[in-house]
C-alpha positions, 0 to 999 in steps of 0.5 A: 453468496451465491456462486452460481453469478459472477462476483469480484474476486475483493467481495470473497477470496482478497481482502478483510471483512472489515474493509468489504463490510465498509464497503458494503451497498447496505453500509453506504445507504446506511451512511446515506442516511446518516447523512440525512440526517444529520442535516435535519438534525442541522436543519432543525435547529434553524427550524427548517426542520421541525422535533416531529419532522427529525424524530420520525427520520430518527425513527426509522434511519436504520430501516434498510431496504435494497430490494425497493430501492432496487425496484424504485432504481430500474424506474427512475435510474436515479440509486439516491433518489429511489433511497430517498423515496424508500426512506421517506415511504417509511418516515412518513412524517418527516419525509418531506423534508429529507435531502433539503435543500442537496444536490445528489453529490451532498450525500454521496461525496461526505460518505465516500470520504469518509470511507476511503478516510476508514478504509486508508487508516485501516490499511496504513495500520496495517502498513505499519504492523509490517514495518514493523516486522521489518524491523525485527527481521532487519534487527535478527539478521543486521550481521549476516554476512551476503552477496548482494548483485547487481544486474543478476549477477555478483557484486560485493557483499551487504548483509540480510538485515541492510538487505530487508531495510531496503524494504522498509525503507521504501515502506517507510517513504509511502507510510509518509506518502499514505499519512500526507493523502490521509491528511488531504482527503477533504469532502466537498461539503454541503455546497449544492448543485454546482458548490456555490451553496445557493439552494441552503442559503436560499432556504435561511433567507441568505443569512450567510449561515449555511457554513453552519448546516455543513458544519453540523454534518461534516462534523458527525462523520469527522471532515473538513472541506475546503473552501473550494467546492463544484458538483463534487469534491476534487477528483484530484484527490481519488487520483492521489490517494491511487498513486499512493496505494500504487506506489504500496505496491511498487514497493511490495512488488520489488519484495516480492520479485526478491524472494522470488529470485532469491528462493530459486534453487540457485540460489537458495537464501530465502524463501516464504514459509510453506505450509506442512499440507501445502500442494505446490503444484497438481503434476509436479508432488515436489514443488515447491512454488512461492505462490505467496509472493508470485500473488503479491507481483499480480495484485499490485499491478491492478494497482498502477491501473487504477493509478492511471483510472483516477489520472484520467477522471481528474483530468476530463472531469469537464466544467463542474462537474460530468458523470463519466467517472461515477461507474468505473469509481464504484470499482477503482476505490474499492478494489484499490484499497482491498487491493493494496490491503491484501498484499500487505497482508501477504507481505507481512505473512512472508516477512514473519515466515520468511525463511532463511538458508544461512548454510546458502547464503554462507555457500555463496558467500563463499562462492563469489565473495573473494571477487570484491575483495580484489578490489582492495587487493589491488589499491593495497598494492598499489600503495606498495608501491606497485603500477595501477594498470599493471595489477589491475591486469594480474588481478584480471586474469586471476578472476577470469579463470576463477570464473572458468573454475567456478563454471566447470564446478570447482571450490573458487580458486581465487584466495589460492591464486592471487595469494601466491602470485610473486607479481602481487606477493613481493608487494601485500604479505599473501596474509593479508592478502587472503583476509583483503578477499574475505567479503566478510569485512568487506560490509562498510557500515550496513549492519550500523544502518540497517538497526538505524532505520530497524529504531526509526520504524519504533519511533513511528507513530499510530497511524490516523484513524477515522472517527466512526459515525454512527445512527443517531436515534 
């Protein structure tokens, strides 16, 4: 890599090597050539390409020369046509039959759809592994009672496993969405300039057999086409994909943000892993910053931006096609997939290495948990004949006193205060009041529901895999 010039962080810092290689310029041109080989094969079966020409095309298909193609492109300003000229100069016998009947997007959209599906299958498997990690943690902490917070204020108890199941459930929705998108990612097909297949039909004397040529090419790539196309596949599919990826980003952004909140000293309940030699700050050696979760939140913001651009491409692709989507698609498509894969990988590191401070969880529960039982005390006293409105005021006053004590650094006195209130103890036994204020008894069906979700994750089938194409020589 040349560090003296600009490079996208996704070309070296974020994303895995396998995905970077898939979206490399060399791989793109290799796949273009694979389309031309498949097209020549199909046309050879119909006498449009001779066996000698086909053998020559196959023999030179792997001779990628990007510099030669770029030199031609600087003159003609068309990248795919420049690659055809290089290929034709190498395959001197068969080169004259390359791209016969095709338009650029027949080739480019075939390759693009193939790469998107292959990348999505890799991202989907990564997401499935993340879900499996969540399932393990959900089981581990299904019964660990912790305070829940609404409006960032103490609410009622939940369990840590149930809270983790909330994130996992969001990701299950994303998994379903990505599987749907994978099935929807169809290519244009070999249809020519405006999608009518007129050029192929002309070559075949209007026999109606152009669909067989298309089928041969698409089968090689494991792709399907829709009934209708223009010069391109529907750009709505790009938006469908990128909005689904943005959904993954939203789910993991919430997870990462919550970990950041809960790792702050005021909570201190969970934290992302922190390496023995890791440096938190250049100025403050004591810092243990949640850098992985911050990176997830930072990268996730990009995904909605990519999705917005894809929406505009779909909405403004006038008539049979305009070119104003081309430049931005070179960025938004690979980077959206690389970005999503990166934040999934980061989330796996966070959940696999999650540090859970159970003593701090118990401390916070003792501090704030008794408030959650006040409604149960009120209901029990009302059932015993008390006036609900008067009981509410009695308990409210005691709760306000307890909050004031906490603000002064004291232990929560609420249980002692209510269990010694004569108006309450006349209706409910003091021991029962203390039991009703025990937060560990107030989590409902949370443990059971969390475990049920973990079982759903266990039952997930593998994410669909895209067939990989090899050059035929």
